[in-house]
C-alpha positions as CSV (number, residue, x, y, z in Angstrom):
1,M,14.5,29.6,37.8
2,G,11.9,28.2,40.2
3,R,11.1,24.6,40.6
4,V,7.7,24.9,39.0
5,S,8.9,27.3,36.2
6,R,12.0,24.9,35.3
7,Y,9.7,22.1,34.9
8,S,7.5,23.7,32.4
9,Y,10.7,24.9,30.6
10,Y,12.0,21.5,30.1
11,R,8.3,20.2,29.2
12,K,8.3,22.8,26.7
13,Q,11.7,21.9,25.4
14,K,10.3,18.3,25.1
15,Y,7.3,19.3,23.2
16,I,9.3,21.5,20.9
17,R,11.7,18.6,20.3
18,K,8.9,16.0,19.7
19,A,7.2,18.2,17.4
20,K,10.5,18.7,15.5
21,D,10.9,14.9,15.4
22,S,7.4,14.2,14.2
23,L,8.0,16.6,11.6
24,K,11.0,14.9,10.3
25,I,9.6,11.6,10.4
26,K,6.6,12.8,8.7
27,L,8.4,14.1,5.7
28,L,10.5,11.2,5.5
29,V,7.5,8.8,5.7
30,D,5.5,10.9,3.1
31,E,8.7,11.0,0.7
32,W,8.6,7.0,1.2
33,V,5.0,6.7,0.5
34,K,5.2,9.2,-2.6
35,D,7.8,6.9,-4.1
36,K,5.5,3.7,-3.3
37,K,8.3,2.0,-1.7
38,Y,5.6,0.1,0.2
39,L,4.9,-1.8,-3.0
40,G,8.3,-3.6,-2.3
41,H,8.1,-7.4,-1.5
42,E,10.6,-7.1,1.6
43,V,8.9,-4.0,3.4
44,G,8.7,-4.1,7.4
45,I,9.0,-1.6,10.0
46,E,12.6,-2.5,10.6
47,I,13.4,-2.2,7.1
48,L,11.5,1.2,7.1
49,G,13.4,2.4,10.2
50,R,16.6,1.4,8.6
51,D,15.8,3.1,5.3
52,L,14.8,6.4,7.0
53,G,17.5,6.3,9.4
54,I,15.0,6.5,12.3
55,N,14.1,3.9,15.0
56,R,11.2,1.6,14.3
57,T,9.7,2.7,17.6
58,Y,9.6,6.4,16.6
59,I,8.2,5.5,13.3
60,S,5.7,3.0,14.8
61,N,4.2,5.5,17.1
62,Y,4.0,8.1,14.4
63,I,1.9,5.6,12.3
64,N,-0.1,4.9,15.0
65,D,-0.8,8.4,16.4
66,T,-1.3,9.7,12.8
67,Y,-3.1,6.8,10.7
68,N,-5.0,5.3,14.1
69,C,-3.6,1.9,12.7
70,N,-0.5,-0.3,13.2
71,F,2.4,-0.6,10.6
72,N,1.0,-3.4,9.0
73,T,-2.7,-2.4,8.5
74,W,-1.5,1.0,7.0
75,L,1.0,-1.0,4.9
76,H,-2.1,-3.1,3.6
77,R,-4.4,-0.1,3.3
78,M,-1.8,1.7,0.9
79,R,-1.4,-1.6,-1.0
80,V,-5.0,-2.3,-1.5
81,E,-5.5,1.0,-2.6
82,D,-2.8,0.7,-5.4
83,A,-4.5,-2.8,-6.2
84,K,-7.8,-1.1,-6.6
85,R,-6.3,1.3,-9.2
86,I,-4.5,-1.4,-11.3
87,I,-7.6,-3.6,-11.4
88,T,-9.6,-0.6,-12.6
89,E,-7.1,0.6,-15.1
90,K,-5.9,-2.9,-16.4
91,P,-8.8,-5.4,-15.8
92,E,-7.1,-7.6,-17.9
93,L,-4.3,-9.0,-15.5
94,S,-5.0,-11.7,-13.3
95,M,-5.2,-11.3,-9.3
96,G,-2.1,-12.8,-9.3
97,Q,0.0,-10.1,-11.4
98,V,-1.8,-7.4,-9.2
99,A,-0.6,-9.2,-6.2
100,I,2.9,-9.3,-7.4
101,M,2.6,-5.6,-8.5
102,T,1.4,-4.6,-5.2
103,G,4.2,-6.1,-3.0
104,Y,2.5,-9.5,-2.1
105,N,4.4,-13.0,-3.0
106,D,1.2,-14.7,-3.8
107,Q,-2.4,-14.2,-4.7
108,A,-3.8,-16.0,-1.5
109,H,-2.3,-13.4,1.0
110,F,-3.0,-10.7,-1.4
111,S,-6.8,-11.8,-1.7
112,K,-7.0,-12.4,2.4
113,Q,-5.2,-8.8,2.9
114,F,-7.5,-7.1,0.3
115,K,-10.8,-9.0,1.8
116,Y,-9.6,-7.6,5.1
117,V,-9.5,-4.0,4.2
118,M,-12.4,-3.8,2.1
119,G,-14.5,-6.5,3.3
120,I,-14.8,-8.1,-0.1
121,S,-12.8,-10.3,-2.2
122,P,-10.5,-8.6,-4.6
123,M,-12.5,-10.7,-7.5
124,K,-16.1,-9.8,-6.3
125,W,-14.8,-6.2,-6.2
126,K,-13.7,-6.3,-9.8
127,K,-16.9,-7.8,-11.0
128,E,-18.7,-5.0,-9.3
129,Q,-16.7,-2.2,-10.5
130,M,-17.1,-3.7,-13.8
131,T,-20.7,-3.6,-13.7
132,K,-20.6,0.0,-13.0
133,F,-19.4,1.0,-16.3
């Protein structure tokens, strides 16, 4: 093997290994999301890495590349989507109850993250949804 072809061979092997690693991470992350483990109260990139048996840096890079955001933004987006569903399906619940159900320890943090993701407070969002029906 010449120098250039040897480089191409190793570069190709690195790409194949990276693709396999990405597929493994994708499958594990997808299962974690499907099981709604992001709703846990003690969720962080380190805990996710430990649960999946993958280095946190690899997971972080995967999330950054796949979702174009960091882990925390990704986590809050998923939680807010669940919160919107809960608010719509069970409007009698308080925002504090919705906060706990979606992995937040208190209503204030939930409201702050909801507004960050949606651009509107959860109470205003709820009122808007109720006027649509």
